[in-house]
C-alpha positions in Angstrom: -9.4 -3.9 5.2 -10.4 -6.5 8.1 -10.1 -5.4 11.6 -11.0 -8.3 14.5 -11.5 -6.8 17.9 -11.9 -9.0 21.1 -13.6 -11.1 19.1 -14.8 -14.5 20.6 -17.7 -17.2 20.1 -19.6 -19.4 23.0 -21.3 -22.6 21.9 -24.6 -23.5 24.2 -22.2 -25.9 25.9 -20.1 -23.1 26.7 -17.5 -24.3 24.6 -15.6 -21.7 23.6 -14.5 -21.8 19.7 -12.6 -18.3 19.7 -11.5 -17.2 22.4 -10.6 -12.7 22.4 -9.0 -12.7 18.9 -7.5 -9.3 17.8 -6.5 -9.6 14.2 -6.0 -7.2 11.2 -5.6 -7.8 7.4 -4.0 -4.9 5.2 -5.1 -4.2 2.0 -3.0 -5.9 -0.7 -1.5 -9.0 0.8 -2.0 -12.5 0.9 -2.8 -13.4 5.0 -3.0 -16.9 5.3 -5.2 -18.1 8.3 -3.2 -21.8 9.7 -4.6 -24.2 12.6 -5.4 -28.0 12.7 -8.8 -29.2 13.0 -11.4 -27.4 15.1 -8.8 -25.1 15.9 -11.5 -22.2 15.3 -10.6 -21.3 11.1 -14.1 -21.7 9.7 -16.1 -20.4 13.0 -14.0 -17.3 12.6 -14.7 -16.6 8.6 -18.0 -17.5 9.2 -18.3 -14.8 11.6 -16.1 -11.9 9.1 -18.7 -13.4 6.3 -21.9 -12.5 8.6 -23.1 -16.0 8.7 -22.7 -16.6 11.7 -23.3 -14.2 15.1 -19.9 -13.7 17.5 -20.9 -14.2 20.8 -18.6 -10.8 21.9 -16.0 -8.0 20.1 -16.4 -6.6 16.7 -15.7 -7.6 13.1 -14.2 -4.3 10.3 -14.5 -4.6 6.9 -13.4 -1.4 4.6 -14.0 0.8 8.3 -17.5 -0.8 8.3 -19.0 -2.7 11.3 -20.3 -5.9 10.6 -23.1 -5.8 12.2 -24.6 -2.4 11.5 -23.4 -2.8 7.6 -23.7 -6.6 6.6 -25.1 -6.0 3.5 -22.9 -3.4 2.1 -19.6 -5.7 3.9 -20.9 -8.8 1.6 -21.6 -7.3 -1.6 -17.5 -6.5 -1.4 -17.0 -10.1 -0.6 -16.1 -13.2 -2.5 -16.6 -15.8 -0.3 -15.6 -19.8 -0.3 -16.6 -22.0 1.9 -15.0 -25.3 3.2 -17.4 -27.5 1.2 -18.9 -26.6 -1.9 -22.7 -26.2 -0.9 -24.6 -25.6 -3.9 -28.3 -25.6 -5.7 -27.7 -29.1 -6.8 -30.7 -29.1 -9.0 -29.7 -25.9 -11.2 -27.2 -26.2 -13.9 -23.9 -25.0 -13.7 -24.5 -22.0 -16.0 -28.0 -21.4 -13.8 -26.4 -21.3 -10.4 -23.8 -18.3 -12.3 -26.5 -16.3 -13.9 -28.4 -16.5 -10.4 -24.9 -14.8 -8.6 -24.5 -12.7 -11.2 -28.1 -11.4 -10.6 -27.6 -11.3 -6.7 -24.6 -9.1 -7.4 -26.0 -6.8 -10.3 -22.8 -7.7 -12.3 -23.9 -6.0 -15.9 -24.2 -7.9 -18.4 -21.3 -7.4 -21.3 -18.9 -8.1 -17.5 -20.5 -11.1 -16.5 -20.1 -12.1 -20.2 -16.0 -11.7 -20.5 -15.7 -12.6 -16.7 -17.5 -16.1 -16.6 -15.6 -17.2 -20.5 -12.2 -16.3 -19.1 -13.1 -18.4 -15.6 -14.2 -21.1 -17.2 -11.2 -21.4 -19.6 -9.2 -21.1 -16.3 -10.7 -23.7 -14.6 -11.9 -25.4 -17.2 -15.4 -26.5 -16.7 -16.7 -24.8 -19.7 -18.0 -28.3 -21.5 -19.5 -28.8 -17.8 -21.3 -25.8 -17.0 -24.3 -26.7 -19.0 -24.9 -29.8 -17.1 -26.6 -30.0 -13.6 -24.9 -29.2 -10.9 -25.6 -33.0 -9.0 -23.8 -34.6 -11.7 -20.3 -32.8 -10.8 -18.1 -33.9 -9.0 -16.3 -32.6 -5.7 -13.5 -31.0 -7.5 -15.8 -29.3 -10.4 -18.0 -28.1 -7.4 -15.6 -26.4 -5.7 -14.4 -24.8 -9.7 -18.3 -23.5 -9.9 -18.1 -22.0 -6.2 -14.9 -20.3 -7.2 -16.3 -18.8 -10.2 -19.4 -17.6 -8.8 -17.3 -16.5 -5.8 -14.9 -14.6 -8.5 -17.4 -13.4 -11.1 -18.3 -10.3 -9.2 -14.6 -9.0 -8.8 -14.9 -8.9 -5.1 -12.2 -6.4 -3.5 -11.9 -9.0 -0.6 -11.2 -13.0 -1.4 -12.0 -14.7 1.4 -11.3 -18.7 0.8 -11.7 -21.8 3.4 -9.5 -24.4 2.3 -10.1 -23.7 -1.4 -7.2 -26.1 -2.9 -9.2 -28.9 -1.4 -10.2 -30.5 -4.5 -8.6 -28.8 -7.0 -6.5 -30.2 -9.6 -3.0 -29.5 -9.5 -3.1 -27.5 -12.5 -6.8 -25.5 -11.1 -4.6 -25.0 -7.8 -1.7 -23.4 -9.3 -4.1 -20.8 -11.3 -5.6 -20.1 -8.2 -2.7 -19.3 -6.4 -1.3 -17.0 -9.4 -5.0 -15.0 -9.3 -4.2 -14.3 -6.3 -1.3 -12.5 -6.6 -2.8 -11.1 -9.4 -5.7 -10.0 -7.2 -3.5 -8.7 -3.9 -1.8 -6.3 -7.1 -4.2 -4.2 -7.6 -4.1 -3.6 -3.5 -6.6 -5.9 -3.2 -7.1 -8.3 -0.4 -7.1 -12.4 -0.1 -7.9 -13.9 3.2 -7.4 -17.5 2.9 -7.4 -20.4 5.3 -5.5 -23.6 4.7 -3.4 -26.8 6.3 -1.0 -27.3 3.1 2.3 -25.6 5.0 3.5 -25.7 1.6 1.2 -23.1 -0.1 1.4 -20.8 2.6 4.7 -20.7 2.7 4.8 -20.1 -1.5 2.2 -17.3 -1.7 1.2 -15.6 1.6 2.3 -11.6 2.6 1.6 -12.8 6.6 -0.2 -15.5 8.5 -1.6 -16.3 11.8 -1.3 -18.9 13.8 -4.7 -20.3 15.4 -4.7 -23.0 18.0 -7.6 -24.0 20.5 -9.8 -20.2 19.2 -6.6 -18.5 19.8 -4.2 -16.8 18.1 -0.5 -17.9 18.5 1.3 -16.3 15.7 0.7 -13.6 13.7 3.4 -12.0 11.2 5.4 -13.1 8.3 7.0 -16.6 7.7 10.6 -15.1 8.6 9.7 -13.6 11.8 8.3 -16.8 13.1 11.3 -18.9 11.5 13.4 -16.2 14.2 11.4 -16.9 16.8 10.9 -20.6 16.6 14.2 -21.1 14.4 15.2 -22.0 10.5 12.9 -25.1 10.1 10.3 -25.7 7.7 7.1 -24.3 7.6 5.5 -27.3 8.7 7.6 -28.6 11.8 6.9 -24.9 12.9 3.3 -25.4 12.8 3.5 -28.8 14.5 6.2 -27.5 16.8 3.7 -23.8 18.0 0.7 -25.6 18.3 2.3 -28.3 20.2 1.3 -31.1 18.2 1.5 -34.8 19.4 3.0 -36.2 16.2 6.6 -36.2 17.5 5.3 -38.7 20.6 4.0 -41.5 18.4 5.7 -44.8 18.5 5.6 -45.8 15.1 8.4 -49.3 16.0 5.3 -51.6 15.4 5.9 -50.6 11.5 9.4 -51.9 11.5 
């Protein structure tokens, strides 16, 4: 579904945000993309979705090259950014209709899907209000609805749980699992280890722009020891948290 070959992104100050990345995500799996803040997760996701151009390397989605067939690829992707960027002067329903028109969703399909999604995320009462009046969590829900309403094969979700209430987060995780049961794919970034451990078929851990582990959580535990994913994550990313002196709090 996603194949990344020798991908790099260098910014003007010669800072390499992503370094020689090779990654493959299969159809029918939930693939977790883990890493600390500033590791290169969002930069990688923006390259996969065609928002920013790589400095070098290649990205393929369903066998298509993002440089050569960006429109076809974007039509098959549902993307949620790490910050919900919406047209806030519109009402929620107006924004959804705009997205449906962009992806040419037939009227009956959009009506049926919207009814279910509004019920799932409990946004029915607010959908006719201006987006500017929404809380952060409501904007996140609207972003998810607009991403899923055209029923894309590939979901690319950048920290999708942030801002969601526990019930909505639970529903989204169930939807992710249901989506992959139809041989479709979910690629999502998170810093919440518990979620990754419960829902992911495989994970990749990125640190300082480089993939430092890729495989199942069971394989990670075999390599590093049978600890919690949080402990293993801190170990492989060489976190400084274990070295902090907390004695002043005693």
